[in-house]
N, C-alpha and C positions, 0 to 999 in steps of 0.2 A: 238218763241220756235223751230220752224222747222230749222231755221238757225243754231242754237247751236247744234242740233243733227247732221246736215250735217257736220259742222266743226269738231265735235267730232269724227265722223266716219273717215273723212279724216286724222285727226291727228293719229288716231289708225292705219290706213292702211299705212301711211307714216313711222310711227314708226316701224312696222313690216317689211317693205321693208328695211329700214336702218339696222335693227337688223339682217335680213338675209344676207345682204351684208357684214356686219361686221364679222359675224361668218364665212362666206365663205372666206373672206380675211385672217382671223386668221388661218383657217385650210389649207391655201395654195391654195385655189381655187380662181377663179376670176382673175387670172393673164392673162396677154396679150397673152401668148403662146410662146413668144420669149424672154427667160430670159436674153439673151445677150444684148438685146436693151431695156429691161424694168428695170428702176432703182428702182421701188417699189416692184419688185418680191422678195418674201422671200427666194427663192432658190438661189439667186445670192449673 
């Protein structure tokens, strides 16, 4: 039972991190800082 709780907590934490990263990326944040060299930057 304890293993299931630990795995569930880890899944929730990883999900929140991925969600935060995705929102940051969509809002233009999280870029490498040099848009002339960054192919994934939304500003270029």
